N, CA, C and O atoms as a GROMACS GRO file, in nm:
protein
  264
    1MET      N    1   0.035   2.368   1.304
    1MET     CA    2   0.055   2.301   1.188
    1MET      C    3   0.067   2.157   1.224
    1MET      O    4   0.132   2.132   1.325
    2ALA      N    5   0.014   2.061   1.159
    2ALA     CA    6   0.003   1.935   1.139
    2ALA      C    7   0.067   1.851   1.026
    2ALA      O    8   0.048   1.890   0.911
    3VAL      N    9   0.132   1.755   1.046
    3VAL     CA   10   0.166   1.661   0.921
    3VAL      C   11   0.107   1.532   0.965
    3VAL      O   12   0.141   1.473   1.068
    4LYS      N   13  -0.004   1.481   0.866
    4LYS     CA   14  -0.045   1.309   0.900
    4LYS      C   15  -0.032   1.280   0.744
    4LYS      O   16  -0.001   1.341   0.641
    5LEU      N   17  -0.078   1.136   0.788
    5LEU     CA   18  -0.085   1.060   0.650
    5LEU      C   19  -0.175   1.078   0.584
    5LEU      O   20  -0.277   1.120   0.639
    6ASN      N   21  -0.174   1.056   0.468
    6ASN     CA   22  -0.322   1.057   0.383
    6ASN      C   23  -0.432   0.966   0.423
    6ASN      O   24  -0.422   0.843   0.430
    7GLU      N   25  -0.530   1.029   0.446
    7GLU     CA   26  -0.669   0.965   0.484
    7GLU      C   27  -0.716   0.845   0.420
    7GLU      O   28  -0.788   0.763   0.477
    8ASN      N   29  -0.665   0.834   0.277
    8ASN     CA   30  -0.686   0.753   0.197
    8ASN      C   31  -0.574   0.584   0.227
    8ASN      O   32  -0.460   0.563   0.184
    9LYS      N   33  -0.633   0.522   0.285
    9LYS     CA   34  -0.568   0.404   0.348
    9LYS      C   35  -0.481   0.335   0.211
    9LYS      O   36  -0.361   0.308   0.218
   10GLU      N   37  -0.555   0.315   0.101
   10GLU     CA   38  -0.543   0.282  -0.015
   10GLU      C   39  -0.395   0.318  -0.052
   10GLU      O   40  -0.302   0.238  -0.054
   11ILE      N   41  -0.390   0.451  -0.082
   11ILE     CA   42  -0.277   0.520  -0.113
   11ILE      C   43  -0.166   0.505  -0.040
   11ILE      O   44  -0.056   0.480  -0.089
   12VAL      N   45  -0.193   0.522   0.098
   12VAL     CA   46  -0.080   0.508   0.197
   12VAL      C   47  -0.034   0.359   0.181
   12VAL      O   48   0.085   0.353   0.151
   13GLU      N   49  -0.091   0.244   0.191
   13GLU     CA   50  -0.024   0.139   0.180
   13GLU      C   51   0.045   0.103   0.039
   13GLU      O   52   0.146   0.032   0.039
   14THR      N   53  -0.003   0.146  -0.068
   14THR     CA   54   0.047   0.160  -0.211
   14THR      C   55   0.218   0.243  -0.188
   14THR      O   56   0.326   0.192  -0.220
   15ILE      N   57   0.201   0.351  -0.138
   15ILE     CA   58   0.323   0.421  -0.143
   15ILE      C   59   0.427   0.376  -0.040
   15ILE      O   60   0.548   0.390  -0.058
   16LYS      N   61   0.363   0.310   0.091
   16LYS     CA   62   0.481   0.249   0.190
   16LYS      C   63   0.521   0.104   0.130
   16LYS      O   64   0.627   0.048   0.158
   17GLU      N   65   0.424   0.054   0.048
   17GLU     CA   66   0.523  -0.084  -0.032
   17GLU      C   67   0.617  -0.023  -0.123
   17GLU      O   68   0.720  -0.089  -0.137
   18GLY      N   69   0.608   0.108  -0.201
   18GLY     CA   70   0.681   0.147  -0.303
   18GLY      C   71   0.836   0.192  -0.210
   18GLY      O   72   0.953   0.166  -0.236
   19LEU      N   73   0.796   0.242  -0.135
   19LEU     CA   74   0.920   0.282  -0.018
   19LEU      C   75   0.986   0.193   0.006
   19LEU      O   76   1.107   0.208  -0.011
   20LYS      N   77   0.931   0.049   0.060
   20LYS     CA   78   0.995  -0.062   0.077
   20LYS      C   79   1.100  -0.116  -0.010
   20LYS      O   80   1.217  -0.141   0.018
   21GLN      N   81   1.016  -0.135  -0.158
   21GLN     CA   82   1.076  -0.136  -0.265
   21GLN      C   83   1.194  -0.090  -0.301
   21GLN      O   84   1.279  -0.164  -0.352
   22SER      N   85   1.218   0.060  -0.277
   22SER     CA   86   1.300   0.139  -0.331
   22SER      C   87   1.402   0.163  -0.211
   22SER      O   88   1.497   0.234  -0.246
   23GLY      N   89   1.404   0.128  -0.101
   23GLY     CA   90   1.481   0.164   0.016
   23GLY      C   91   1.456   0.270   0.062
   23GLY      O   92   1.552   0.339   0.097
   24GLY      N   93   1.335   0.317   0.076
   24GLY     CA   94   1.296   0.447   0.179
   24GLY      C   95   1.320   0.571   0.045
   24GLY      O   96   1.310   0.678   0.105
   25TYR      N   97   1.340   0.595  -0.075
   25TYR     CA   98   1.320   0.662  -0.133
   25TYR      C   99   1.181   0.688  -0.216
   25TYR      O  100   1.113   0.593  -0.255
   26CYS      N  101   1.149   0.810  -0.239
   26CYS     CA  102   1.020   0.840  -0.308
   26CYS      C  103   0.970   0.767  -0.440
   26CYS      O  104   1.006   0.821  -0.544
   27PRO      N  105   0.895   0.656  -0.450
   27PRO     CA  106   0.867   0.552  -0.548
   27PRO      C  107   0.809   0.686  -0.653
   27PRO      O  108   0.807   0.655  -0.772
   28CYS      N  109   0.779   0.777  -0.632
   28CYS     CA  110   0.714   0.870  -0.747
   28CYS      C  111   0.868   0.914  -0.849
   28CYS      O  112   0.875   0.931  -0.970
   29ARG      N  113   0.957   0.920  -0.764
   29ARG     CA  114   1.076   0.986  -0.841
   29ARG      C  115   1.143   0.894  -0.917
   29ARG      O  116   1.114   0.776  -0.894
   30LEU      N  117   1.252   0.924  -1.028
   30LEU     CA  118   1.305   0.846  -1.097
   30LEU      C  119   1.490   0.844  -1.027
   30LEU      O  120   1.579   0.763  -1.050
   31GLU      N  121   1.490   0.948  -0.955
   31GLU     CA  122   1.624   0.955  -0.903
   31GLU      C  123   1.608   0.889  -0.751
   31GLU      O  124   1.505   0.880  -0.684
   32LYS      N  125   1.754   0.842  -0.716
   32LYS     CA  126   1.763   0.808  -0.584
   32LYS      C  127   1.904   0.898  -0.552
   32LYS      O  128   2.020   0.882  -0.592
   33THR      N  129   1.839   1.007  -0.453
   33THR     CA  130   1.900   1.101  -0.386
   33THR      C  131   1.883   1.159  -0.276
   33THR      O  132   1.766   1.194  -0.258
   34GLU      N  133   1.968   1.188  -0.176
   34GLU     CA  134   1.949   1.219  -0.038
   34GLU      C  135   1.816   1.325  -0.057
   34GLU      O  136   1.737   1.327   0.037
   35GLU      N  137   1.786   1.421  -0.184
   35GLU     CA  138   1.684   1.498  -0.173
   35GLU      C  139   1.562   1.414  -0.209
   35GLU      O  140   1.456   1.476  -0.210
   36THR      N  141   1.557   1.304  -0.233
   36THR     CA  142   1.423   1.201  -0.265
   36THR      C  143   1.404   1.092  -0.170
   36THR      O  144   1.320   1.004  -0.193
   37LYS      N  145   1.481   1.093  -0.059
   37LYS     CA  146   1.466   1.008   0.055
   37LYS      C  147   1.352   1.042   0.109
   37LYS      O  148   1.322   1.161   0.104
   38CYS      N  149   1.251   0.938   0.182
   38CYS     CA  150   1.112   1.016   0.264
   38CYS      C  151   1.150   1.064   0.377
   38CYS      O  152   1.257   1.015   0.413
   39ILE      N  153   1.092   1.164   0.472
   39ILE     CA  154   1.030   1.281   0.387
   39ILE      C  155   1.134   1.358   0.296
   39ILE      O  156   1.244   1.392   0.340
   40CYS      N  157   1.086   1.387   0.139
   40CYS     CA  158   1.190   1.446   0.049
   40CYS      C  159   1.195   1.596   0.082
   40CYS      O  160   1.104   1.661   0.132
   41LYS      N  161   1.321   1.641   0.044
   41LYS     CA  162   1.328   1.779   0.053
   41LYS      C  163   1.252   1.892   0.014
   41LYS      O  164   1.235   2.005   0.061
   42GLU      N  165   1.196   1.805  -0.126
   42GLU     CA  166   1.050   1.904  -0.152
   42GLU      C  167   0.968   1.958  -0.044
   42GLU      O  168   0.935   2.076  -0.028
   43PHE      N  169   0.935   1.846   0.038
   43PHE     CA  170   0.836   1.847   0.142
   43PHE      C  171   0.854   1.893   0.237
   43PHE      O  172   0.759   1.936   0.302
   44LYS      N  173   0.985   1.902   0.284
   44LYS     CA  174   1.072   1.933   0.426
   44LYS      C  175   1.033   2.125   0.388
   44LYS      O  176   0.992   2.204   0.473
   45GLU      N  177   1.064   2.160   0.234
   45GLU     CA  178   1.081   2.286   0.215
   45GLU      C  179   0.949   2.330   0.235
   45GLU      O  180   0.926   2.429   0.304
   46GLN      N  181   0.831   2.243   0.163
   46GLN     CA  182   0.676   2.317   0.199
   46GLN      C  183   0.638   2.314   0.368
   46GLN      O  184   0.579   2.404   0.427
   47ILE      N  185   0.676   2.218   0.415
   47ILE     CA  186   0.666   2.229   0.559
   47ILE      C  187   0.692   2.353   0.596
   47ILE      O  188   0.608   2.437   0.628
   48ALA      N  189   0.815   2.367   0.592
   48ALA     CA  190   0.874   2.511   0.639
   48ALA      C  191   0.797   2.613   0.589
   48ALA      O  192   0.812   2.721   0.645
   49ASP      N  193   0.710   2.606   0.488
   49ASP     CA  194   0.637   2.752   0.453
   49ASP      C  195   0.524   2.756   0.533
   49ASP      O  196   0.447   2.660   0.532
   50PRO      N  197   0.500   2.868   0.614
   50PRO     CA  198   0.374   2.876   0.696
   50PRO      C  199   0.256   2.882   0.629
   50PRO      O  200   0.153   2.849   0.688
   51LYS      N  201   0.251   2.927   0.491
   51LYS     CA  202   0.108   2.949   0.421
   51LYS      C  203   0.110   2.817   0.340
   51LYS      O  204   0.015   2.817   0.262
   52PHE      N  205   0.177   2.716   0.332
   52PHE     CA  206   0.157   2.609   0.275
   52PHE      C  207   0.049   2.522   0.350
   52PHE      O  208   0.048   2.516   0.473
   53GLU      N  209  -0.055   2.445   0.259
   53GLU     CA  210  -0.126   2.338   0.314
   53GLU      C  211  -0.129   2.256   0.220
   53GLU      O  212  -0.158   2.310   0.113
   54GLY      N  213  -0.107   2.115   0.213
   54GLY     CA  214  -0.123   2.015   0.120
   54GLY      C  215  -0.061   1.906   0.125
   54GLY      O  216   0.006   1.879   0.225
   55TYR      N  217  -0.069   1.830   0.033
   55TYR     CA  218   0.008   1.686  -0.008
   55TYR      C  219   0.161   1.693  -0.040
   55TYR      O  220   0.203   1.780  -0.116
   56CYS      N  221   0.231   1.614   0.008
   56CYS     CA  222   0.357   1.609  -0.051
   56CYS      C  223   0.339   1.541  -0.193
   56CYS      O  224   0.231   1.499  -0.236
   57HIS      N  225   0.464   1.535  -0.262
   57HIS     CA  226   0.481   1.502  -0.398
   57HIS      C  227   0.383   1.332  -0.422
   57HIS      O  228   0.305   1.309  -0.514
   58CYS      N  229   0.408   1.270  -0.349
   58CYS     CA  230   0.344   1.136  -0.365
   58CYS      C  231   0.210   1.089  -0.282
   58CYS      O  232   0.160   0.977  -0.273
   59MET      N  233   0.174   1.205  -0.227
   59MET     CA  234   0.050   1.195  -0.144
   59MET      C  235   0.044   1.103  -0.038
   59MET      O  236  -0.059   1.055   0.008
   60LEU      N  237   0.175   1.079   0.003
   60LEU     CA  238   0.154   1.008   0.155
   60LEU      C  239   0.141   1.088   0.251
   60LEU      O  240   0.076   1.043   0.346
   61TYR      N  241   0.184   1.201   0.261
   61TYR     CA  242   0.134   1.305   0.388
   61TYR      C  243   0.081   1.418   0.346
   61TYR      O  244   0.091   1.454   0.229
   62TYR      N  245   0.026   1.480   0.428
   62TYR     CA  246  -0.062   1.605   0.444
   62TYR      C  247  -0.024   1.705   0.510
   62TYR      O  248   0.032   1.667   0.612
   63LYS      N  249  -0.028   1.815   0.501
   63LYS     CA  250   0.048   1.922   0.577
   63LYS      C  251  -0.083   2.022   0.606
   63LYS      O  252  -0.130   2.073   0.504
   64THR      N  253  -0.141   2.054   0.718
   64THR     CA  254  -0.240   2.120   0.758
   64THR      C  255  -0.194   2.275   0.847
   64THR      O  256  -0.104   2.298   0.928
   65ILE      N  257  -0.265   2.332   0.809
   65ILE     CA  258  -0.241   2.486   0.870
   65ILE      C  259  -0.337   2.502   1.005
   65ILE      O  260  -0.457   2.495   0.979
   66ASP      N  261  -0.309   2.518   1.121
   66ASP     CA  262  -0.424   2.490   1.216
   66ASP      C  263  -0.461   2.651   1.267
   66ASP      O  264  -0.552   2.671   1.348
   0.00000   0.00000   0.00000
């Protein structure tokens, strides 16, 4: 298992800028809670699932199954 940044540099830069503006909270979410702080609770749970392969909600990170 590996977690890496999206290969699309434009998406990465856009999301990173959004994280700066939101104080580290997922820029794709309206709520600013501990659950939406990057890396968000949803993606942490997806990472823990050995069968999950894919992007986090905002597409900044991608989990692969090796």
